[in-house]
C-alpha positions in Angstrom: -6.7 -6.2 3.6 -7.7 -5.4 7.1 -6.8 -8.2 9.5 -7.7 -7.8 13.2 -4.9 -8.3 15.7 -6.7 -11.3 17.3 -7.1 -13.0 13.9 -3.5 -12.3 13.0 -2.2 -13.9 16.2 -4.2 -17.1 15.6 -2.8 -17.6 12.0 0.6 -18.9 10.9 2.7 -16.4 9.0 6.0 -16.6 7.3 8.5 -14.1 5.9 8.7 -13.3 2.2 11.7 -15.6 1.5 10.0 -18.6 3.1 6.7 -17.8 1.3 8.6 -17.7 -2.0 10.2 -21.0 -1.4 6.9 -22.6 -0.3 5.1 -21.8 -3.6 8.1 -21.6 -5.9 7.8 -18.0 -7.1 10.0 -14.9 -7.0 9.8 -12.1 -4.5 8.6 -9.8 -7.3 5.7 -12.2 -8.0 4.8 -12.3 -4.3 4.8 -8.5 -4.2 2.5 -8.4 -7.2 0.2 -10.9 -5.4 0.2 -8.6 -2.4 -0.6 -5.5 -4.5 -3.4 -7.4 -6.3 -4.9 -8.6 -3.0 -4.3 -12.3 -3.8 -2.5 -13.0 -0.5 -3.1 -11.6 3.0 -0.3 -10.2 5.0 0.7 -8.1 8.1 3.5 -5.7 8.7 5.6 -6.1 11.8 6.4 -3.3 14.1 9.8 -3.1 12.3 8.1 -2.8 8.9 8.7 -6.4 7.6 6.0 -8.2 5.7 4.7 -11.5 7.0 2.5 -13.6 4.7 -0.3 -15.7 6.1 0.4 -19.3 4.9 -3.3 -20.2 4.5 -3.6 -17.6 1.7 -0.7 -19.0 -0.3 -2.6 -22.0 -1.4 -5.7 -20.6 -3.2 -6.9 -20.6 -6.7 -8.1 -17.5 -8.6 -11.6 -17.8 -7.1 -10.3 -17.8 -3.5 -10.9 -21.5 -2.9 -8.2 -23.3 -0.8 -6.0 -25.7 -2.7 -4.2 -28.8 -1.3 -0.6 -28.1 -0.4 0.3 -31.4 -2.1 -1.3 -30.5 -5.4 
């Protein structure tokens, strides 16, 4: 997914390990979600992946879910 630099700066992102802990899935599952376009991410200058936290809590239709659900 194409994310502009300005939009990326305004949004909170976390590393893969933290994202896995937040939603209770494995790294492999998170990579599958990335490949399927289910979560948005950016790559750092060093090549690391950062996941936008607001995309971790969506259902299959793209609607935001409550973090407490």
